[in-house]
C-alpha positions as CSV (number, residue, x, y, z in Angstrom):
1,X,-39.1,14.2,21.7
2,X,-35.9,12.9,23.9
3,X,-33.1,10.8,23.0
4,X,-34.3,7.1,22.3
5,X,-31.4,4.8,23.6
6,X,-32.0,2.4,21.4
7,X,-30.3,4.5,19.0
8,X,-27.3,3.4,20.8
9,X,-27.6,0.0,19.2
10,X,-26.7,1.3,15.9
11,X,-23.3,2.3,17.8
12,X,-21.9,-1.2,18.2
13,X,-17.9,-0.2,18.4
14,X,-15.4,1.8,20.7
15,X,-13.5,4.7,19.6
16,X,-10.9,6.4,21.8
17,X,-10.3,10.0,21.2
18,X,-7.6,11.9,23.1
19,X,-6.4,15.8,22.8
20,X,-2.9,16.8,22.5
21,X,-1.6,18.2,25.8
22,X,2.0,19.1,24.3
23,X,5.1,18.0,22.2
24,X,7.9,15.9,23.1
25,X,11.5,16.7,22.7
26,X,11.6,15.7,18.7
27,X,8.3,18.0,18.4
28,X,5.9,15.2,18.3
29,X,2.5,15.8,19.7
30,X,2.1,14.1,23.2
31,X,-1.8,13.2,24.4
32,X,-3.9,12.9,27.5
33,X,-5.7,10.3,28.6
34,X,-8.1,9.2,26.0
35,X,-12.0,8.5,26.6
36,X,-13.9,5.9,24.6
37,X,-17.5,6.7,23.0
38,X,-19.9,4.1,21.6
39,X,-19.5,4.7,17.6
40,X,-20.8,3.3,14.3
41,X,-17.7,3.1,12.0
42,X,-18.5,3.1,8.1
43,X,-15.6,2.7,5.9
44,X,-16.8,4.4,2.5
45,X,-15.8,7.3,0.6
46,X,-17.2,10.8,1.6
47,X,-16.7,13.9,-0.1
48,X,-16.3,17.1,1.9
49,X,-13.8,20.0,2.9
50,X,-11.2,19.8,5.3
51,X,-10.5,22.3,8.2
52,X,-8.5,24.5,5.8
53,X,-11.5,24.5,3.3
54,X,-9.6,22.3,0.9
55,X,-11.8,20.0,-1.0
56,X,-11.0,16.1,-0.2
57,X,-12.1,12.4,0.4
58,X,-12.8,10.8,3.9
59,X,-12.2,6.9,3.9
60,X,-13.8,6.4,7.2
61,X,-16.9,7.9,8.5
62,X,-17.1,7.7,12.4
63,X,-20.4,8.4,14.1
64,X,-20.5,9.4,18.0
65,X,-23.1,10.0,20.4
66,X,-20.9,11.4,23.4
67,X,-23.7,13.6,25.0
68,X,-26.1,10.3,25.0
69,X,-23.7,8.5,27.4
70,X,-22.6,11.2,30.1
71,X,-19.8,12.6,28.2
72,X,-18.8,15.4,25.6
73,X,-16.2,15.6,22.9
74,X,-13.7,17.6,23.4
75,X,-13.1,20.6,21.4
76,X,-12.2,18.9,17.5
77,X,-9.5,19.5,15.7
78,X,-6.9,18.1,13.1
79,X,-4.5,17.6,15.9
80,X,-6.5,14.9,17.9
81,X,-5.6,11.4,18.3
82,X,-8.5,9.1,17.2
83,X,-7.9,5.3,18.0
84,X,-10.2,2.4,15.8
85,X,-10.8,-0.9,17.6
86,X,-8.1,-2.0,15.5
87,X,-5.5,0.1,16.9
88,X,-5.5,2.4,13.8
89,X,-5.2,6.2,14.3
90,X,-7.0,8.0,11.3
91,X,-6.8,11.9,10.7
92,X,-9.5,13.8,11.4
93,X,-10.6,15.6,8.0
94,X,-13.8,17.3,9.4
95,X,-16.5,16.8,11.3
96,X,-20.6,17.5,11.2
97,X,-22.7,18.4,14.7
98,X,-26.4,17.1,14.3
99,X,-28.4,18.5,17.3
100,X,-31.9,16.8,18.2
101,X,-35.2,19.3,17.9
102,X,-34.2,21.3,21.0
103,X,-30.9,22.5,19.7
104,X,-28.9,20.5,21.9
105,X,-26.1,17.7,20.7
106,X,-27.1,14.8,20.0
107,X,-24.2,13.0,17.7
108,X,-21.6,14.1,15.8
109,X,-20.0,12.9,12.3
110,X,-16.5,12.6,12.1
111,X,-14.7,12.0,8.5
112,X,-11.3,10.7,8.6
113,X,-8.3,9.1,6.3
């Protein structure tokens, strides 16, 4: 079974993700150009473990399917800059990959503050 493009109808919003490129004189991260991805944003509490293995609650879950629109997500780390449609920048707490039946990337679930 291949990817059904109607799946993207469940992702009506765009999120922008940028990776850190360095730091400025005040040791604040600087970021490269962000890439926009179709997404589904759910504002609900989700329980999970962050990148350090600490149990925590996420406030926002973001579902993205970058491979299906000709792109790939950058290496995900707590340092990436996520921009939601409302202009907010939630912190990435953890993520999960969801492969298709062939083992290829299908979509990702990002849990954020």
